[in-house]
C-alpha positions as a Markdown table, in Angstrom:
| # | Residue | x | y | z |
|---|---|---|---|---|
| 1 | Met | 31.1 | 24.1 | 6.6 |
| 2 | Val | 28.1 | 23.4 | 8.6 |
| 3 | Thr | 26.4 | 22.5 | 5.3 |
| 4 | Ala | 28.9 | 19.9 | 4.3 |
| 5 | Thr | 28.7 | 18.7 | 7.7 |
| 6 | Ile | 25.2 | 17.9 | 7.3 |
| 7 | Leu | 25.4 | 16.5 | 4.1 |
| 8 | Val | 28.1 | 14.0 | 5.3 |
| 9 | Leu | 25.7 | 13.1 | 8.5 |
| 10 | Phe | 22.7 | 12.7 | 6.1 |
| 11 | Ala | 24.5 | 10.2 | 4.0 |
| 12 | Phe | 25.6 | 8.3 | 7.1 |
| 13 | Phe | 22.0 | 8.5 | 8.2 |
| 14 | Asn | 20.7 | 7.4 | 5.1 |
| 15 | Gln | 23.3 | 4.4 | 5.1 |
| 16 | Glu | 22.3 | 3.6 | 8.5 |
| 17 | Ile | 18.6 | 3.0 | 7.7 |
| 18 | Ser | 19.1 | 1.5 | 4.5 |
| 19 | Arg | 21.5 | -1.3 | 6.4 |
| 20 | Ala | 18.8 | -1.5 | 9.0 |
| 21 | Ile | 16.2 | -2.0 | 6.5 |
| 22 | Ala | 18.4 | -4.5 | 4.2 |
| 23 | Asn | 18.9 | -6.5 | 7.8 |
| 24 | His | 15.0 | -6.5 | 8.5 |
| 25 | Asp | 16.1 | -4.4 | 11.5 |
| 26 | Tyr | 12.8 | -2.2 | 11.6 |
| 27 | Ala | 13.2 | -1.2 | 15.3 |
| 28 | Thr | 16.6 | 0.5 | 14.4 |
| 29 | Ala | 14.9 | 1.7 | 11.1 |
| 30 | Glu | 12.1 | 3.2 | 12.6 |
| 31 | Lys | 14.1 | 5.0 | 15.5 |
| 32 | Leu | 16.5 | 6.7 | 13.0 |
| 33 | Leu | 13.5 | 7.5 | 10.5 |
| 34 | Ile | 11.3 | 9.1 | 13.8 |
| 35 | Asp | 14.5 | 10.8 | 14.8 |
| 36 | Ser | 15.0 | 12.2 | 11.3 |
| 37 | Tyr | 11.4 | 13.3 | 11.3 |
| 38 | His | 11.7 | 15.1 | 14.5 |
| 39 | Ala | 14.5 | 16.9 | 13.1 |
| 40 | Gln | 12.7 | 17.9 | 9.9 |
| 41 | Pro | 9.2 | 17.8 | 10.9 |
| 42 | Asn | 8.1 | 18.4 | 7.0 |
| 43 | Ser | 10.2 | 16.1 | 5.5 |
| 44 | Pro | 7.8 | 13.9 | 3.1 |
| 45 | Lys | 10.5 | 12.0 | 2.0 |
| 46 | Thr | 10.7 | 10.5 | 5.5 |
| 47 | Leu | 7.3 | 10.3 | 6.0 |
| 48 | Leu | 6.9 | 8.2 | 2.9 |
| 49 | Leu | 9.8 | 5.7 | 4.0 |
| 50 | Leu | 8.5 | 5.8 | 7.7 |
| 51 | Gly | 5.2 | 4.5 | 6.5 |
| 52 | Gly | 6.7 | 1.6 | 4.4 |
| 53 | Val | 8.9 | 0.7 | 7.0 |
| 54 | Phe | 6.0 | 0.5 | 9.5 |
| 55 | Phe | 4.2 | -1.5 | 7.2 |
| 56 | Leu | 7.0 | -4.2 | 6.8 |
| 57 | Asp | 7.1 | -4.2 | 10.3 |
| 58 | Ala | 3.4 | -5.1 | 10.3 |
| 59 | Lys | 2.6 | -2.2 | 12.2 |
| 60 | Tyr | -0.3 | -1.2 | 10.2 |
| 61 | Leu | -1.7 | 1.8 | 12.1 |
| 62 | Asn | 1.6 | 3.5 | 12.4 |
| 63 | Ala | 1.8 | 2.8 | 8.7 |
| 64 | Ala | -1.4 | 4.4 | 7.8 |
| 65 | Ser | -0.6 | 7.4 | 10.2 |
| 66 | Ala | 2.5 | 8.6 | 8.3 |
| 67 | Leu | 1.1 | 8.2 | 5.1 |
| 68 | Glu | -1.9 | 10.0 | 5.9 |
| 69 | Lys | 0.4 | 12.8 | 7.1 |
| 70 | Ala | 2.4 | 12.3 | 3.7 |
| 71 | Asn | -1.2 | 12.4 | 1.8 |
| 72 | Ala | -2.1 | 15.6 | 3.7 |
| 73 | Ala | 1.2 | 17.2 | 2.6 |
| 74 | Gly | 0.3 | 16.2 | -1.1 |
| 75 | Val | 3.3 | 14.2 | -1.6 |
| 76 | Leu | 1.6 | 10.5 | -1.4 |
| 77 | Asp | 2.9 | 8.6 | -4.8 |
| 78 | Glu | 1.2 | 5.5 | -6.3 |
| 79 | Arg | 3.2 | 3.2 | -4.6 |
| 80 | Ser | 2.7 | 4.6 | -1.3 |
| 81 | Arg | -0.9 | 5.1 | -1.9 |
| 82 | Phe | -1.1 | 1.2 | -2.5 |
| 83 | Thr | 0.8 | 0.4 | 0.8 |
| 84 | Leu | -1.8 | 2.8 | 2.5 |
| 85 | Ala | -4.4 | 1.0 | 1.0 |
| 86 | Met | -3.1 | -2.1 | 2.1 |
| 87 | Ala | -2.5 | -0.9 | 5.7 |
| 88 | Tyr | -6.4 | 0.0 | 6.1 |
| 89 | Val | -7.0 | -3.7 | 4.6 |
| 90 | Asn | -4.8 | -5.1 | 7.1 |
| 91 | Leu | -6.7 | -3.1 | 9.9 |
| 92 | Asn | -9.8 | -4.3 | 8.4 |
| 93 | Arg | -10.9 | -0.9 | 7.1 |
| 94 | Pro | -12.5 | -1.5 | 4.0 |
| 95 | Asp | -14.1 | 1.5 | 4.1 |
| 96 | Leu | -10.6 | 3.5 | 4.4 |
| 97 | Ala | -9.3 | 1.2 | 1.8 |
| 98 | Arg | -11.7 | 1.4 | -1.0 |
| 99 | Pro | -11.4 | 5.3 | -1.8 |
| 100 | Glu | -8.0 | 4.6 | -1.8 |
| 101 | Leu | -7.8 | 1.9 | -4.3 |
| 102 | Gln | -10.3 | 4.0 | -6.3 |
| 103 | Lys | -7.8 | 6.8 | -6.4 |
| 104 | Leu | -5.3 | 4.2 | -7.8 |
| 105 | Val | -7.5 | 2.9 | -10.3 |
| 106 | Ala | -8.4 | 6.4 | -11.7 |
| 107 | Ala | -4.7 | 7.2 | -11.8 |
| 108 | Ala | -3.3 | 4.2 | -13.3 |
| 109 | Pro | -6.4 | 2.6 | -15.0 |
| 110 | Lys | -4.0 | 0.1 | -16.9 |
| 111 | Gln | -2.9 | -1.5 | -13.5 |
| 112 | Gly | -4.8 | -4.7 | -12.8 |
| 113 | Leu | -3.6 | -5.1 | -9.4 |
| 114 | Tyr | -5.7 | -2.2 | -8.2 |
| 115 | Cys | -9.1 | -3.6 | -9.8 |
| 116 | Tyr | -8.2 | -7.1 | -8.2 |
| 117 | Trp | -8.1 | -5.6 | -4.7 |
| 118 | Leu | -11.4 | -3.5 | -5.2 |
| 119 | Gly | -12.6 | -7.1 | -6.4 |
| 120 | Arg | -11.2 | -8.7 | -3.1 |
| 121 | Leu | -13.1 | -5.9 | -1.0 |
| 122 | Asp | -16.2 | -6.3 | -3.0 |
| 123 | Phe | -15.6 | -10.2 | -2.3 |
| 124 | Thr | -15.0 | -9.6 | 1.6 |
| 125 | Asp | -18.3 | -7.5 | 1.6 |
| 126 | Gln | -20.3 | -10.4 | -0.4 |
| 127 | Lys | -20.8 | -8.1 | -3.7 |
| 128 | Phe | -20.0 | -11.0 | -5.6 |
| 129 | Gln | -21.3 | -9.4 | -8.9 |
| 130 | Ser | -19.3 | -6.2 | -8.4 |
| 131 | Gly | -16.5 | -8.4 | -7.2 |
| 132 | Ile | -16.5 | -10.4 | -10.7 |
| 133 | Thr | -16.8 | -7.0 | -12.5 |
| 134 | His | -13.4 | -5.9 | -10.7 |
| 135 | Phe | -11.7 | -9.0 | -11.4 |
| 136 | Asn | -12.9 | -9.2 | -15.2 |
| 137 | Arg | -11.1 | -6.1 | -15.5 |
| 138 | Ala | -7.8 | -7.2 | -13.9 |
| 139 | Ile | -7.8 | -10.2 | -16.0 |
| 140 | Ala | -8.4 | -8.1 | -19.1 |
| 141 | Leu | -5.7 | -5.9 | -18.2 |
| 142 | Asp | -3.4 | -9.1 | -17.1 |
| 143 | Pro | -4.5 | -12.3 | -18.6 |
| 144 | His | -2.0 | -14.0 | -16.6 |
| 145 | Phe | -3.4 | -12.8 | -12.9 |
| 146 | Ser | -4.3 | -16.1 | -11.6 |
| 147 | Arg | -5.5 | -14.6 | -8.3 |
| 148 | Ala | -8.2 | -12.7 | -10.1 |
| 149 | Tyr | -9.3 | -15.8 | -12.0 |
| 150 | Asp | -9.5 | -17.7 | -8.7 |
| 151 | Phe | -11.4 | -15.0 | -6.8 |
| 152 | Arg | -13.8 | -14.4 | -9.6 |
| 153 | Gly | -14.5 | -18.3 | -9.5 |
| 154 | Leu | -15.1 | -17.9 | -5.8 |
| 155 | Cys | -17.7 | -15.2 | -6.8 |
| 156 | Tyr | -19.4 | -17.3 | -9.2 |
| 157 | Ala | -19.5 | -20.0 | -6.6 |
| 158 | Ala | -20.9 | -18.0 | -3.9 |
| 159 | Leu | -23.8 | -17.2 | -6.6 |
| 160 | Ala | -24.4 | -20.7 | -7.1 |
| 161 | Glu | -23.2 | -20.7 | -10.8 |
| 162 | Pro | -20.8 | -23.6 | -10.6 |
| 163 | Gln | -20.1 | -24.1 | -14.6 |
| 164 | Lys | -19.0 | -20.3 | -14.4 |
| 165 | Ala | -17.2 | -21.1 | -11.3 |
| 166 | Leu | -14.8 | -23.7 | -13.3 |
């Protein structure tokens, strides 16, 4: 009887969270997820979802905190690791974003997006030659990745190579 009640409450709770997220009511979703986390402190699924909702709500420090807890529990999936990396990018912490992106490149070597973001970090750090290498890899993996071409051109322009930039 108790288990059935918990399952009904859990289903209702998940519907409320889903509805809040769908309606972009992130404050409500965050409150419900935090309450859920306090009820089950070691719930990795709750941490992953909470990190994602915090990110959508532009609460990047909170997102990073929740996702780091999930990482410490060993449950950070590829998508959530990318969200963590982007939270660090938004917090202007490339020193923390880079290792997460490097892990993603190692785990998913055919995903050009991760190479692209390593290139973006290089571009910001004015490591243009390294950026070109990352952008070239992203382009090789996805020849239609226009942003990679754009930033590769910016790297060449910064290196005073206008013909290559074009």
